[in-house]
N, C-alpha and C positions, 0 to 999 in steps of 0.2 A: 741421693740418687733420683733422677729424673726418668719416667718413662714416657715414650711417644707413642701415641696412638696412631694405628695404622689406618690410613684413609683408603677407600676403596674408589677414588676417582681415577678416571683414565685421562691421560694427556692427549692433546688434539692429535699427535702422532699416532697414538694407538688408535684412536677413533678412525682417522683416515685408513690406515692398514686394515682394520676391520671391515670398513665400508668397501674398500677395494677387494678384499677376499669374498665378500658376500656377494658383490656384484660380479666377481669371475665365476663363483659357483653358480649363481643363478643363469648366467649367460650360457655356461656349459650345459646345465639341465635343460634349458629351452631348446638348445640346438640338438642335443642327442636323445631328449624323449621321444620325438617323433620316429627316429631311425629305430630305436628299441621296440617302439609299439609295432612298427611295420613287421619287424622280425618276429614279434609274437604272433602276428596274423600267419605268416609263413609256418611257423611251428604248428598252429591250429589247423592249417591246410594239410599238413602231413598227417597229423593224428586223425583227421576226418576221412583219410583215406582207408583207415582200419574198417570203416562203416560200409565201404564199398565191396560188394561181393565179386569175388573172382578177379581181384586186382592183379594178381601174378599173371593171368593171362592176357591182360590189355597190352598194346603195343606201346613203345616209348612215346610214340607222337600222341597218343590218347591221354597218357599220364601227364604230359606237357600241357595238353588242351584243358584238363582237369584243373591243375594247379593256376594256369593263367586264369580260367574262369572264376576259380574261388578266389583268388587276388583281386580281380576286376570288381567282383561283388563287393568286396570289403573296401574298395577304392584305394588298394595299394598297387601302385605302377612301379615295381622294382624291376621287372623283365618284360620284354616284348617277345614276340613270335620269333624274331630274328635272334635274340640273345638267350633265350631261355635253355637252350642245347648246350651252352657251354657254362651254365651255372647248375644244372641238374643232372646228377649221375645216377643212373640206375643200374643196379648190378642184380642179375638174376642167378638164384641158386636152386637146388632140386626141391627145397622145401619151402621157397617163397622168393622175396626179392627185398632189395634195401635201396631206399631212395635217399639219395644225399644232395642237399642244396646248399652250395657254397657261394658266396658273393660278398663283395666289399662295397661301401658306400663312402663318398668323399662328402664331408660336410664343411661348408664355409664356416669359419669361426669369426674372425675379425680381419678385415682388409685382406693382406695376402697370407693369412694363417689358415690352414684347413686340417680337420681331424679325419683321420682314415679309420673307419671301423670295418672288421672283418666278421662274417658270420659264417658258421657251418652247422647245419640242422641235419639230422639223420634220423631215419625210422625204418625199422625192420617190420616187413608184413609177411604174414604165413601165406 
């Protein structure tokens, strides 16, 4: 009886498929990483609102300006003065307020293929 030793060699087809998969994943990460980093800045901006005294007494326009100022200092240009009102929802309650930032970003992937990424960040302030 003869035993065959299994070899761990990869065929050229497997190597090409592995290369294609690694290239696809690398391009995907390179395209999406900046978008998620910008969203992290939006989250930090909302958390920083907890440190501002009497935030619940500020007008909506003042909250919009604070958010735009924070984002511009971090060099994140997701919103403009004209578009921020449609992306930031401010709900006031008797014991505080809730700020919700909802937006989507279209990221070009390759040729005519695009990725749509939707974000929703929310914070409740006393």
